KOLZARO-729567 format. One record per residue (C-alpha): y, x, z; residue in three letters. Coordinates in pm, whole numbers, padded with zeros to 5 digits, always signed. Layout:
YXZALA;...
***
This chain:
-02217-03792+05444MET;-01915-03615+05295ALA;-02002-03395+04998LYS;-01680-03194+04980ILE;-01657-02888+05204THR;-01385-02627+05243VAL;-01514-02280+05159LEU;-01468-02010+05417ASP;-01231-01719+05357GLU;-01508-01476+05261HIS;-01644-01710+04992MET;-01293-01761+04857VAL;-01245-01385+04828ASN;-01580-01338+04655MET;-01491-01607+04400ILE;-01152-01443+04343ALA;-01328-01109+04302ALA;-01519-01254+04008GLY;-01188-01297+03823GLU;-01029-00968+03924VAL;-01323-00727+03969ILE;-01551-00729+03667GLU;-01671-00367+03681ARG;-01570-00029+03834PRO;-01290+00003+03578ALA;-01132-00313+03722SER;-01119-00149+04064VAL;-00965+00163+03912VAL;-00694-00040+03739LYS;-00590-00218+04059GLU;-00589+00096+04274LEU;-00393+00305+04021LEU;-00133+00029+03990GLU;-00100+00015+04370ASN;-00037+00391+04379SER;+00229+00360+04108ILE;+00402+00078+04295ASP;+00397+00299+04609ALA;+00616+00557+04433GLY;+00346+00822+04390ALA;+00423+01127+04177LYS;+00073+01276+04193ASN;-00240+01063+04165ILE;-00600+01188+04172ILE;-00880+00960+04059LEU;-01233+01069+04151GLU;-01546+00874+04061VAL;-01920+00928+04098GLU;-02201+00773+03894ASP;-01960+00591+03668GLY;-01782+00444+03971GLY;-02088+00262+04104ARG;-02136+00505+04390LYS;-01775+00606+04464LEU;-01419+00543+04348ILE;-01156+00746+04531ARG;-00780+00735+04462VAL;-00551+00984+04637VAL;-00173+00956+04602ASP;+00142+01099+04758ASP;+00326+00766+04773GLY;+00516+00605+05057TRP;+00205+00519+05259GLY;+00154+00237+05511MET;+00194+00212+05887ASP;-00057+00066+06130GLU;+00080-00290+06102ALA;+00060-00294+05722ASP;-00291-00148+05722LEU;-00404-00434+05945ALA;-00293-00682+05678LYS;-00405-00482+05374ALA;-00734-00670+05317PHE;-00598-01019+05382LEU;-00592-01247+05076PRO;-00252-01282+04909HIS;-00103-01012+05130ALA;+00160-00825+04931THR;+00484-00632+04971SER;+00592-00700+04611LYS;+00726-01057+04637ILE;+00850-01282+04917LYS;+00982-01603+04759THR;+00911-01818+04453ALA;+01225-01682+04287ASP;+01070-01334+04289ASP;+00804-01454+04043LEU;+01077-01482+03778MET;+01180-01117+03807LYS;+00865-00914+03866ILE;+00927-00543+03819SER;+00617-00404+03991THR;+00267-00356+03850MET;+00105-00576+04114GLY;+00231-00885+04296PHE;-00054-01133+04347ARG;-00198-00976+04665GLY;-00556-01029+04548GLU;-00679-00680+04460ALA;-00768-00527+04797LEU;-00904-00853+04935ALA;-01125-00895+04628SER;-01246-00533+04631ILE;-01313-00547+05005GLY;-01532-00854+04962SER;-01778-00680+04726VAL;-01793-00317+04851ALA;-01743-00079+05142LYS;-01376+00019+05143VAL;-01165+00249+05360SER;-00792+00316+05343ILE;-00636+00619+05507THR;-00257+00622+05494SER;+00036+00814+05641ARG;+00409+00765+05600GLN;+00652+01055+05565ALA;+00807+01000+05909ASP;+00473+00950+06086SER;+00308+01214+06303ILE;-00039+01105+06198GLY;-00241+00884+05969ALA;-00435+00561+06027ASN;-00752+00425+05870VAL;-00866+00069+05800ALA;-01216-00022+05684GLN;-01392-00329+05548ILE;-01756-00387+05454ASP;-01804-00679+05212CYS;-01552-00896+05397GLY;-01614-00768+05753GLN;-01297-00602+05884ASN;-01284-00325+06142GLN;-00992-00235+06365GLN;-00728+00009+06245VAL;-00784+00351+06400LYS;-00593+00683+06408PRO;-00715+00942+06159ALA;-00627+01274+06005ALA;-00459+01258+05667GLY;-00180+01387+05446SER;+00129+01193+05346TYR;+00042+00911+05110GLY;-00270+00697+05077THR;-00638+00761+05009THR;-00860+00467+04917ILE;-01238+00501+04891GLU;-01463+00232+04743VAL;-01836+00290+04804HIS;-02136+00116+04648ASN;-01965-00156+04447LEU;-02158-00489+04448PHE;-02430-00340+04674TYR;-02475-00674+04852LYS;-02458-00866+04524LEU;-02763-00748+04326PRO;-02708-01018+04063ALA;-02368-00864+03985ARG;-02474-00502+04021ARG;-02760-00532+03769LYS;-02510-00625+03499PHE;-02332-00291+03531LEU;-02402-00057+03241LYS;-02502+00309+03239SER;-02282+00569+03407ALA;-02163+00691+03065ASN;-02059+00341+02963THR;-01880+00270+03290GLU;-01694+00603+03290ILE;-01583+00517+02938GLY;-01418+00198+03066HIS;-01267+00388+03359ILE;-01126+00651+03126THR;-00964+00376+02919GLU;-00781+00247+03227GLN;-00679+00605+03311PHE;-00544+00648+02956ILE;-00336+00332+02981ARG;-00156+00432+03300VAL;-00129+00792+03180GLY;+00049+00688+02862LEU;+00280+00445+03040ALA;+00390+00670+03327ARG;+00457+01017+03191ARG;+00670+01088+03498ASP;+00355+01100+03712ILE;+00084+01368+03726ALA;-00270+01228+03694PHE;-00609+01393+03745THR;-00946+01240+03660LEU;-01264+01380+03819ILE;-01614+01254+03738HIS;-01916+01378+03930ASN;-01716+01676+04056GLY;-01587+01782+03712ARG;-01222+01753+03609LYS;-01210+01570+03277THR;-00834+01505+03249GLN;-00525+01675+03394MET;-00186+01531+03304LEU;+00134+01702+03417THR;+00443+01507+03518ALA;+00730+01511+03268GLY;+00518+01553+02953GLU;+00640+01413+02624THR;+00456+01127+02462LEU;+00313+01349+02189SER;+00178+01595+02448VAL;+00017+01312+02647ARG;-00138+01162+02334ILE;-00283+01494+02225ASN;-00426+01552+02573LYS;-00583+01209+02595LEU;-00711+01186+02238PHE;-00814+01407+01952SER;-00514+01582+01803ASN;-00324+01343+01576PHE;-00112+01632+01448GLY;+00152+01529+01196GLU;+00004+01181+01155ASP;+00237+01038+01424LEU;+00595+00928+01362LEU;+00847+00868+01644ASP;+01010+00524+01652ILE;+01319+00403+01836ASN;+01518+00083+01835GLY;+01748-00104+02070ASN;+01874-00446+01967GLU;+01906-00792+02119LYS;+01812-00667+02464GLY;+01482-00514+02352VAL;+01442-00137+02363LYS;+01151-00016+02149ILE;+01016+00337+02149SER;+00690+00522+02093GLY;+00492+00666+01806ALA;+00310+00516+01510ILE;+00046+00662+01283GLY;+00085+00717+00913THR;-00125+00491+00689PRO;-00366+00781+00644ALA;-00449+00772+01017SER;-00555+00404+01015ALA;-00884+00339+01193LYS;-01175+00102+01157GLY;-01084-00083+01478SER;-00781-00155+01694GLY;-00889+00098+01957LYS;-00578+00310+01904TYR;-00324+00031+01941GLN;-00153+00060+02280TYR;+00129-00181+02364ILE;+00329-00152+02685PHE;+00591-00385+02828LEU;+00807-00232+03103ASN;+00529+00019+03168GLY;+00249-00239+03178ARG;-00032-00239+02920PHE;-00046-00578+02748ILE;-00211-00760+02461ARG;+00001-01001+02261ASP;-00082-01185+01938LYS;+00281-01191+01823PHE;+00323-00816+01856ILE;-00018-00755+01701GLY;+00078-00966+01400HIS;+00413-00785+01371ALA;+00232-00449+01356ILE;-00005-00578+01088LYS;+00282-00713+00879GLU;+00478-00388+00907ALA;+00184-00202+00750TYR;+00118-00468+00486ARG;+00036-00297+00157GLY;+00020+00049+00316LEU;-00333+00023+00455ILE;-00639-00171+00353GLU;-00664-00514+00522PRO;-00976-00410+00711SER;-00808-00105+00867ARG;-00597-00085+01184PHE;-00287+00133+01224PRO;-00250+00374+01514THR;+00034+00253+01738VAL;+00171+00361+02075PHE;+00442+00103+02137LEU;+00670+00080+02442PHE;+00895-00221+02497LEU;+01156-00239+02772ASP;+01347-00557+02842MET;+01484-00775+03121ASP;+01192-00889+03338CYS;+01340-01240+03342GLU;+01277-01264+02964SER;+00901-01288+03000PHE;+00634-01417+03239ASP;+00354-01186+03350VAL;+00202-01440+03590ASN;-00040-01573+03328VAL;-00379-01424+03416HIS;-00515-01236+03720PRO;-00562-00920+03511THR;-00190-00932+03415LYS;-00269-00816+03060VAL;-00133-01132+02896GLU;+00236-01224+02901VAL;+00453-01507+02774ARG;+00787-01427+02608PHE;+01087-01657+02622ASP;+01154-01578+02255ASN;+00833-01450+02092PRO;+00972-01481+01739ASN;+01255-01243+01823MET;+01006-00992+01968ILE;+00798-01023+01651HIS;+01093-00957+01420SER;+01222-00664+01626GLN;+00886-00487+01642VAL;+00819-00539+01273MET;+01167-00421+01175ALA;+01152-00098+01378VAL;+00808-00001+01250ILE;+00876-00097+00889ARG;+01207+00090+00887GLU;+01033+00407+01001LYS;+00754+00373+00747LEU;+01003+00317+00468MET;+01213+00620+00559SER;+00922+00860+00618ALA;+00735+01063+00360ASN;+00395+00905+00418ILE;+00201+01015+00113GLY;-00154+01109+00202ALA;-00225+01477+00258MET;-00560+01617+00150ALA;-00784+01724+00437ASN;-00991+02017+00315PHE;-01324+02081+00481GLN;-01391+02444+00561SER;-01599+02596+00279ALA;-01830+02896+00251MET;-01728+03146-00016PRO;-01937+03130-00332VAL;-01983+03505-00329SER;-01880+03800-00119GLY;-01869+03833+00257ARG;-01622+03690+00505PHE;-01514+04037+00612ASP;-01436+04124+00249GLU;-01191+03839+00189MET;-00854+03950+00045PRO;-00554+03979+00270GLU;-00321+03685+00318SER;-00083+03629+00026GLY;+00265+03487+00032ASP;+00389+03154-00099LYS;+00531+03303-00419GLN;+00194+03447-00519ARG;+00020+03113-00475ILE;+00293+02938-00670GLN;+00248+03191-00944GLY;-00126+03129-00951ALA;-00072+02756-00991ILE;+00184+02816-01265ALA;-00063+03047-01445ASP;-00325+02773-01425PHE;-00101+02521-01597PHE;+00022+02773-01849GLN;-00335+02878-01938LYS;-00434+02523-02024HIS;-00125+02491-02238LYS;-00164+02818-02431SER;-00538+02771-02494ASP;-00494+02417-02621ALA;-00492+02267-02971GLN;-00339+01937-03090PRO;-00520+01624-02981LYS;-00506+01271-03120PHE;-00376+01037-02848ASN;-00346+00662-02775PHE;-00075+00471-02591ASN;-00131+00226-02306ARG;-00186-00061-02551TYR;-00473+00115-02728GLY;-00265+00193-03038GLU;-00258+00540-03200PRO;+00030+00743-03061ALA;+00228+00976-03287ARG;+00161+01343-03195PRO;+00463+01514-03046ASN;+00564+01871-02996ALA;+00425+01877-02647ASN;+00093+01705-02723SER;-00197+01947-02705VAL;-00573+01948-02756ARG;-00789+02137-02507PRO;-01037+02394-02628THR;-01409+02307-02646MET;-01455+02459-02302GLU;-01181+02254-02136SER;-01272+01942-02337GLU;-01562+01896-02097SER;-01307+01849-01820LEU;-01154+01554-02010ARG;-00807+01678-01938GLN;-00491+01579-02118ASN;-00199+01817-02061PHE;+00165+01722-02104TYR;+00483+01903-02007GLU;+00772+01661-01975THR;+01104+01774-02111ASP;+01354+01634-01862VAL;+01687+01748-01728ALA;+01647+02031-01480GLY;+01317+02209-01412PRO;+01028+02102-01631LYS;+00767+01882-01463GLU;+00409+01981-01537LYS;+00156+01699-01561ILE;-00216+01690-01628ILE;-00411+01368-01680GLN;-00763+01402-01541LEU;-01042+01176-01663HIS;-00775+00947-01810ASN;-00728+00809-01456SER;-00536+01062-01246TYR;-00217+01257-01296MET;-00177+01603-01144VAL;+00179+01718-01082VAL;+00290+02059-00959GLU;+00523+02047-00656THR;+00714+02305-00455ASP;+00462+02269-00172GLU;+00148+02279-00391GLY;+00045+01992-00614PHE;-00001+01615-00606GLU;-00275+01397-00753ILE;-00167+01045-00849ILE;-00391+00746-00915ASP;-00223+00598-01221GLN;-00358+00245-01163HIS;-00267+00239-00792ALA;+00085+00369-00854LEU;+00156+00128-01140HIS;+00011-00156-00932GLU;+00255-00079-00649ARG;+00549-00055-00889ILE;+00472-00394-01045LEU;+00411-00550-00705TYR;+00745-00435-00564GLU;+00935-00546-00874LYS;+00775-00891-00869MET;+00830-00924-00494LEU;+01198-00836-00538SER;+01241-01099-00809LYS;+01057-01367-00611ILE;+01265-01291-00301SER;+01580-01371-00497SER;+01438-01665-00690GLY;+01138-01666-00921ALA;+00968-01447-01179LEU;+01120-01467-01525GLU;+00892-01672-01749SER;+00854-01732-02120GLN;+00732-02036-02308ARG;+00393-01990-02470LEU;+00373-02064-02843LEU;+00039-02232-02783MET;-00043-02379-02439PRO;-00329-02201-02264ALA;-00577-02472-02164CYS;-00805-02430-01864ILE;-01083-02657-01743GLU;-01022-02790-01391VAL;-01186-03040-01159ASP;-01012-03299-00943GLU;-00989-03066-00644ALA;-00821-02796-00854GLN;-00573-03044-01000MET;-00486-03144-00644GLU;-00436-02778-00555ILE;-00199-02739-00851ILE;+00000-03040-00735ALA;+00014-02925-00372GLU;+00127-02571-00461ASN;+00402-02654-00706GLY;+00652-02430-00523GLU;+00421-02131-00547LEU;+00356-02181-00918PHE;+00730-02214-00974LYS;+00799-01888-00787LYS;+00537-01714-00999MET;+00705-01836-01319GLY;+00404-02046-01416ILE;+00451-02393-01563GLU;+00123-02584-01560ILE;+00053-02953-01608GLU;-00230-03195-01666GLU;-00332-03196-02034PHE;-00609-03451-02038GLY;-00933-03534-01856PRO;-01058-03220-01679GLY;-00796-02998-01845THR;-00467-02834-01742ALA;-00229-02656-01978ALA;-00028-02345-01895VAL;+00303-02396-02078GLN;+00500-02099-01940SER;+00386-01762-01802PHE;+00563-01464-01633PRO;+00711-01207-01869VAL;+00589-00923-01647MET;+00231-01045-01697LEU;+00251-01068-02074GLU;-00059-00852-02117LYS;-00264-01067-01878VAL;-00477-01356-02002ASP;-00313-01675-01860PRO;-00645-01862-01844ILE;-00819-01591-01642ILE;-00517-01539-01417PHE;-00467-01908-01337VAL;-00841-01946-01275GLY;-00834-01662-01024ASP;-00517-01805-00870LEU;-00688-02139-00815LEU;-00979-01959-00650ASP;-00738-01792-00405ILE;-00566-02121-00325LEU;-00894-02308-00277SER;-01006-02056-00013HIS;-00666-02015+00155ALA;-00687-02315+00388GLY;-00418-02559+00487ALA;-00263-02346+00762GLU;-00183-02040+00548VAL;+00191-01986+00512GLU;+00356-01972+00170LEU;+00474-01615+00233GLU;+00120-01493+00290ASN;-00001-01675-00020LEU;+00274-01515-00226VAL;+00172-01167-00111HIS;-00194-01231-00193GLU;-00111-01370-00537VAL;+00121-01079-00614LEU;-00156-00839-00512ASP;-00379-00997-00775MET;-00106-01015-01038ALA;-00009-00649-00999ALA;-00373-00540-01014CYS;-00439-00732-01336LYS;-00120-00616-01509ALA;-00129-00249-01405ALA;-00244+00044-01616ILE;-00619+00076-01584LYS;-00832+00371-01481ALA;-00972+00536-01794GLY;-00661+00453-01999GLN;-00506+00744-02188VAL;-00133+00781-02127LEU;+00120+00950-02349SER;+00375+01201-02226GLN;+00648+00938-02222GLN;+00432+00685-02036GLU;+00343+00929-01760MET;+00705+01032-01727LEU;+00820+00670-01707ARG;+00556+00603-01442LEU;+00676+00894-01229LEU;+01040+00796-01274GLU;+00966+00432-01183SER;+00821+00524-00846ARG;+01162+00659-00743LYS;+01297+00304-00772GLU;+01067+00155-00508ILE;+01032+00220-00136GLU;+00657+00228-00080ARG;+00503+00427-00361SER;+00245+00606-00149SER;-00005+00319-00148ASN;-00116+00035-00372CYS;-00057-00324-00246PRO;-00413-00331-00111HIS;-00345-00023+00104GLY;-00534+00241-00093ARG;-00347+00572-00137PRO;-00167+00605-00468ALA;-00118+00977-00432SER;-00259+01270-00236ILE;-00068+01592-00174ARG;-00234+01933-00158PHE;-00035+02198+00024SER;-00014+02569-00050LEU;-00111+02634+00311LYS;-00440+02454+00264GLU;-00500+02637-00063LEU;-00446+02967+00115GLU;-00706+02865+00372LYS;-00962+02775+00108GLN;-00913+03100-00081PHE;-00923+03295+00248LYS;-00565+03417+00205ARG;-00466+03323+00559SER;
***
């Protein structure tokens, strides 16, 4: 007997539903996209019990007539495409004609629709694949779709649905995606009779973001670019707003939410050195380009796409984001927590003061430490005694406990007031308040950028060692040295075999003159041994420079002279990204007068 049978239409639809309809949120996605394609300007999404009991979508789109309603639940029935050529220029959200057929095979569904020139509406119903005749009905212009009891005849599927709270979370995510992409449409989300989201048509991106998420405030930067046929717009978060996951990375292509590894990598590279490797930047990215330049017919969910030129997309996205980050003032701002007053009552707090009074208070603070101080013996960055100068001071016994070193730099223009705290942080008065600088993180960034600049144009300047620095190596490490000759050359390191189990460092970078060559090369070999064969040279260079800058930079706990602190502050003006160390940690934090006023109850 023949073993191969042709499945009936209902079985085919149920199998297709397994790809398209995973949970209530999948239904929501398909129905919202249908409403958008129908030209709706107002869309209401109502769900009950996390969408398991009811999903209702009401729109004011073009609607359907009786003939179209009769075909609505047929598999591969669509108004979006007609010929194979149309697949190469898809401009609608849907096109496969699978959604309604798949939904109708696993739930009770009814569609009530009315066109603008029609005197009445019509309704079509389906119950897990069993169609009913189209009938006249009462209804407003547009379309209302109701999906009842999803998977009620498929208990094996229904039992895998999560709690109502979990499912509404997934539904809300789909609502957010369409809400961000189509700001020209008004959206309303209702769950169990309660309105949870109301979005008005014509809102700006920042307004939509702040409605859909917690207020990002000033942590978002607008981006815009238009080159090589790719228009890029949206908003990106400052490094300080980076999160522990990629939840707040939204990428849209011609209004469609997508995931793409090339774009994701471009975002990561744009933030390289500004955030820690384990953190994820906040990004709301919108790309618009010719629909013939990419293929969306990759997966039934239509979340994945293929670009004709993915490398160009990568470079454009990275360039636009990096340019904005480089031009913006992205130093971290301190986020004060509200504090109870140490004494007194809230209703007895002094009245709000003006900016000049706060500035005067800060100036008095610095001046007090200067006038109360006595000379102090100091050391330079190399641990050698530094000659006292006219501006060197010694704190009193009381302020000695704070381990503060005060210096006032004598430069052209207004004098810059600097305090070194715990021999690790510099405090600088600014017009807006004051800034605290991590001396190691800042110096690390300065060295990193200088070395990167030199390597980009050739190699680090090296000097011949008077005595070769010998390091013990095994056969695997000698092989690593041989395989990474180009990297060692770029780093300004000349190393060669010196005998059995030994390699000799003959030359070493000038910029790393204070670093032990044996320790550095040993750590470098560790990095290369764990890098893997597929790691690109560029990525290796960045990782090695991270290590080199960290080892050569001024250390925390190191006393700095007046001249050294001044040189450090002047050097940061010569680089583009001084707000973070190469590993992404903040190098400085700004404290504003406005926040100070809040803390002292002056506002």
